[in-house]
C-alpha positions as CSV (number, residue, x, y, z in Angstrom):
1,X,20.3,-37.7,-1.9
2,X,22.1,-34.4,-0.4
3,X,25.7,-34.7,0.0
4,X,27.0,-33.6,3.0
5,X,28.9,-30.6,1.4
6,X,25.5,-29.4,-0.3
7,X,23.9,-29.5,3.4
8,X,26.0,-28.1,5.0
9,X,25.7,-24.7,1.9
10,X,22.0,-25.0,2.5
11,X,22.7,-24.9,6.5
12,X,24.9,-21.8,5.6
13,X,22.2,-20.0,3.6
14,X,19.8,-20.3,6.3
15,X,21.7,-18.7,9.0
16,X,22.7,-15.8,6.6
17,X,19.2,-15.7,5.9
18,X,17.9,-15.6,9.3
19,X,20.7,-13.0,11.0
20,X,19.9,-10.8,8.0
21,X,15.8,-10.9,8.9
22,X,17.0,-10.2,12.5
23,X,19.3,-7.1,11.7
24,X,15.8,-6.2,9.3
25,X,13.7,-6.4,12.0
26,X,15.2,-5.7,15.2
27,X,16.3,-2.5,17.5
28,X,16.0,1.0,15.8
29,X,14.9,-0.4,12.6
30,X,12.1,-2.4,14.2
31,X,11.1,1.0,15.5
32,X,11.2,2.4,12.4
33,X,8.9,0.0,10.8
34,X,5.9,0.5,13.1
35,X,6.4,4.6,12.4
36,X,6.0,3.0,8.7
37,X,2.1,2.1,9.7
38,X,1.7,5.5,11.6
39,X,3.3,7.3,8.1
40,X,0.5,4.4,5.9
41,X,-2.6,5.6,8.4
42,X,-1.9,9.1,7.9
43,X,-2.1,9.0,4.2
44,X,-5.0,6.9,3.8
45,X,-7.1,9.0,6.8
46,X,-6.4,11.9,4.5
47,X,-7.3,10.0,1.2
48,X,-10.1,9.2,2.8
49,X,-11.4,12.6,4.1
50,X,-10.2,14.5,1.1
51,X,-12.8,11.5,-1.0
52,X,-15.4,12.4,1.1
53,X,-14.7,16.2,1.0
54,X,-15.3,15.1,-3.0
55,X,-18.0,13.2,-2.3
56,X,-19.9,16.7,-0.4
57,X,-19.4,18.7,-3.7
58,X,-16.7,20.4,-2.1
59,X,-14.4,21.0,-5.4
60,X,-11.6,18.6,-4.4
61,X,-10.1,17.1,-7.2
62,X,-7.3,15.2,-6.0
63,X,-7.3,12.2,-3.1
64,X,-4.6,9.9,-3.6
65,X,-1.2,10.0,-1.6
66,X,0.5,13.4,-3.0
67,X,-2.9,14.7,-2.8
68,X,-2.3,13.7,1.4
69,X,1.2,15.1,1.1
70,X,0.4,18.8,0.0
71,X,-2.5,19.0,3.0
72,X,0.0,17.6,5.2
73,X,2.2,20.0,3.7
74,X,-0.2,23.4,3.9
75,X,-0.6,22.5,8.2
76,X,1.1,24.7,10.9
77,X,4.2,22.6,11.2
78,X,3.9,21.7,8.0
79,X,8.1,20.8,7.1
80,X,8.2,19.0,10.7
81,X,5.0,16.3,9.9
82,X,6.5,15.9,6.2
83,X,10.0,15.0,7.1
84,X,7.9,12.5,10.0
85,X,6.5,11.0,7.3
86,X,9.1,10.8,4.7
87,X,11.2,8.6,7.7
88,X,8.1,6.6,8.3
89,X,7.7,6.1,4.2
90,X,11.1,5.0,4.8
91,X,10.4,2.9,7.2
92,X,7.6,1.2,5.8
93,X,9.5,0.3,2.6
94,X,12.5,-0.8,4.3
95,X,9.2,-3.3,5.8
96,X,8.5,-4.2,2.5
97,X,11.7,-5.3,2.1
98,X,12.2,-7.3,4.7
99,X,8.8,-9.2,4.4
100,X,9.7,-9.9,0.8
101,X,13.2,-10.3,0.8
102,X,14.0,-12.1,4.4
103,X,10.6,-13.7,4.7
104,X,9.9,-11.3,7.6
105,X,6.2,-13.1,8.6
106,X,7.9,-16.5,7.8
107,X,5.3,-16.6,4.1
108,X,7.2,-19.4,3.1
109,X,8.6,-20.3,0.0
110,X,5.4,-21.9,-2.5
111,X,3.5,-20.3,-5.5
112,X,0.9,-19.0,-2.5
113,X,4.2,-17.2,-0.3
114,X,6.4,-16.2,-3.1
115,X,3.4,-14.1,-4.6
116,X,2.7,-12.9,-0.8
117,X,6.3,-11.5,-1.0
118,X,6.4,-10.1,-4.0
119,X,3.3,-8.1,-3.3
120,X,5.8,-7.0,-0.1
121,X,8.3,-5.7,-2.6
122,X,5.4,-3.6,-5.2
123,X,4.6,-2.1,-1.7
124,X,7.8,-1.3,-0.6
125,X,8.9,0.3,-4.0
126,X,5.5,2.3,-4.0
127,X,5.6,3.6,-0.2
128,X,9.3,4.3,-1.1
129,X,8.5,6.3,-4.8
130,X,6.5,8.8,-2.2
131,X,9.6,9.1,-0.2
132,X,10.3,11.7,-3.7
133,X,6.8,14.6,-3.7
134,X,7.3,14.6,0.1
135,X,11.2,15.3,0.1
136,X,9.9,17.9,-2.9
137,X,7.5,19.6,-0.8
138,X,9.2,19.6,2.7
139,X,12.0,21.8,0.4
140,X,9.4,23.9,-0.5
141,X,9.5,22.9,-3.9
142,X,6.0,24.8,-5.6
143,X,4.3,21.4,-6.0
144,X,5.5,17.9,-6.6
145,X,6.1,15.1,-8.5
146,X,3.2,12.6,-9.6
147,X,5.5,10.4,-10.9
148,X,5.3,8.0,-8.3
149,X,4.3,4.9,-9.7
150,X,0.9,6.1,-10.1
151,X,-0.7,3.1,-12.2
152,X,-1.7,5.2,-15.0
153,X,1.5,6.9,-15.8
154,X,3.0,3.4,-15.4
155,X,0.6,2.0,-17.9
156,X,1.5,5.2,-20.5
157,X,5.1,3.8,-19.9
158,X,4.5,0.3,-20.9
159,X,2.2,1.2,-23.7
160,X,5.3,3.0,-25.2
161,X,8.0,-0.3,-25.6
162,X,8.2,-3.5,-27.6
163,X,4.7,-5.8,-26.2
164,X,3.2,-3.1,-24.5
165,X,-0.2,-4.3,-25.2
166,X,0.4,-7.1,-23.5
167,X,2.3,-5.9,-20.2
168,X,-0.3,-3.7,-19.4
169,X,-3.1,-6.9,-20.1
170,X,-0.7,-8.4,-17.1
171,X,-0.4,-5.4,-15.5
172,X,-3.7,-5.0,-14.9
173,X,-4.2,-9.0,-13.7
174,X,-1.1,-8.2,-10.9
175,X,-4.4,-5.2,-10.0
176,X,-7.2,-8.1,-10.2
177,X,-5.0,-10.3,-8.4
178,X,-4.0,-7.7,-5.6
179,X,-7.8,-6.5,-5.3
180,X,-8.9,-10.1,-4.7
181,X,-6.1,-11.0,-2.9
182,X,-7.7,-7.5,-0.2
183,X,-11.4,-8.8,-0.3
184,X,-10.6,-12.5,0.3
185,X,-8.5,-10.9,3.6
186,X,-11.6,-8.7,4.8
187,X,-13.5,-11.9,3.9
188,X,-11.6,-14.3,6.0
189,X,-10.0,-11.3,8.4
190,X,-6.6,-13.5,7.5
191,X,-5.1,-10.1,8.5
192,X,-5.2,-10.9,11.8
193,X,-2.4,-13.9,12.1
194,X,-0.4,-11.0,11.6
195,X,-1.1,-9.0,14.8
196,X,0.3,-9.6,18.4
197,X,-2.6,-11.0,20.3
198,X,-0.7,-10.4,23.1
199,X,-0.5,-7.1,23.0
200,X,-4.5,-6.8,22.5
201,X,-7.5,-6.6,24.5
202,X,-10.6,-8.7,23.6
203,X,-11.9,-5.4,22.4
204,X,-9.0,-4.3,20.1
205,X,-9.1,-8.1,18.5
206,X,-13.1,-7.6,18.1
207,X,-12.8,-3.6,16.6
208,X,-9.3,-4.5,14.7
209,X,-11.2,-7.3,12.8
210,X,-14.3,-5.0,12.7
211,X,-12.7,-1.7,10.8
212,X,-9.4,-3.9,9.0
213,X,-12.5,-6.0,7.3
214,X,-14.0,-2.8,6.4
215,X,-10.5,-0.9,5.1
216,X,-9.1,-4.1,2.7
217,X,-12.9,-4.1,1.5
218,X,-12.2,-0.3,0.4
219,X,-8.9,-1.0,-1.2
220,X,-10.1,-3.9,-2.2
221,X,-13.2,-2.4,-4.2
222,X,-10.2,0.7,-5.2
223,X,-7.5,-1.7,-6.7
224,X,-10.7,-4.0,-8.7
225,X,-10.9,-0.6,-10.4
226,X,-7.5,0.4,-11.4
227,X,-7.9,-3.0,-12.8
228,X,-10.7,-2.8,-15.0
229,X,-9.5,0.9,-16.2
230,X,-5.8,-0.7,-17.0
231,X,-7.4,-3.9,-18.8
232,X,-10.1,-1.2,-21.0
233,X,-6.7,0.8,-21.7
234,X,-4.5,-2.2,-23.1
235,X,-7.9,-3.5,-25.2
236,X,-8.6,-0.3,-26.6
237,X,-4.6,0.5,-26.5
238,X,-5.4,3.5,-24.8
239,X,-3.4,4.5,-22.1
240,X,-5.5,7.6,-21.0
241,X,-8.0,5.3,-20.5
242,X,-6.2,4.0,-17.0
243,X,-6.5,6.0,-13.8
244,X,-4.7,6.2,-10.5
245,X,-6.7,6.6,-7.6
246,X,-7.8,9.2,-7.6
247,X,-9.3,9.0,-10.8
248,X,-10.7,5.7,-9.9
249,X,-12.1,8.1,-7.4
250,X,-14.0,11.0,-9.9
251,X,-15.2,7.7,-11.6
252,X,-17.3,6.6,-8.7
253,X,-18.8,9.9,-7.9
254,X,-19.6,10.1,-11.3
255,X,-20.7,6.9,-11.7
256,X,-24.4,5.6,-10.3
257,X,-25.3,6.3,-6.4
258,X,-22.2,8.1,-7.0
259,X,-21.6,10.2,-3.8
260,X,-22.9,7.0,-1.7
261,X,-20.6,4.8,-3.3
262,X,-17.9,7.5,-2.9
263,X,-18.7,8.3,0.6
264,X,-18.9,4.4,1.7
265,X,-15.6,3.7,-0.5
266,X,-14.2,7.3,1.7
267,X,-15.2,6.2,5.1
268,X,-13.6,2.2,4.5
269,X,-10.4,4.3,3.2
270,X,-9.9,6.7,6.4
271,X,-11.0,2.9,8.8
272,X,-7.9,1.5,6.9
273,X,-6.0,4.2,8.1
274,X,-7.0,3.9,11.6
275,X,-6.2,0.2,11.5
276,X,-3.1,0.8,9.9
277,X,-1.9,2.9,12.6
278,X,-3.0,1.3,15.7
279,X,-1.0,-1.6,14.1
280,X,2.4,0.1,13.9
281,X,1.7,-1.1,18.0
282,X,-0.4,-5.0,17.2
283,X,1.9,-5.5,14.0
284,X,4.2,-8.8,14.7
285,X,7.6,-7.6,13.8
286,X,10.8,-9.9,15.3
């Protein structure tokens, strides 16, 4: 039985958590977090477009987030666009922290909830890491650093440590879970629960479910293939077997029915980007 003192401490912690959640999801911060969905969407739209060019045999070699940032840098008003992307990436990273640390979406503290919140924290770190190459391009460096949490680089770093093979197996299992969760979201349309339906018309809800399902399925395929190559690297003790997103897309292009397979996944990534941009208005941030 809880004592009055422990109950008081629990209540104080709960109130502090609620205050932190409100501070992390209100006012100007909310606007920054919604802009983060736009930035994420732009990255996926460009990545998908680059992958479509790759499927068409146009000679494109890089279809990953850094490649997308390089495309933005080369556009008219590239510095302005990159500055907007830096702000958006910071906003999306902040939103990942709010969801993971302060449970802004009320996922709870059971095993399922903690896994989801851990995923949000990983997302926060991944998109936050992209601020580095975006800033480098903004400062007109000749090229952006690729050290941005690329799974291939992380695999090599893990394998260089004691018990590195076991760590790489765990890293591969993380991507197995991530891929499975994306496929499950595509099948069940569970992502719709996080949208504010009152902001959407019936037609918008139908379109959100359709393009969201296709987009989540495409991400699930990419994440699943990342897992396959990472686990292969662990099995062979060869970090070169691991791939980043660009490597996965190249492998698709060179596999059976390569152009069709890559084109299908690429179109799905574009649709996920569109869904993400629209989520800037629809997503429940409160």
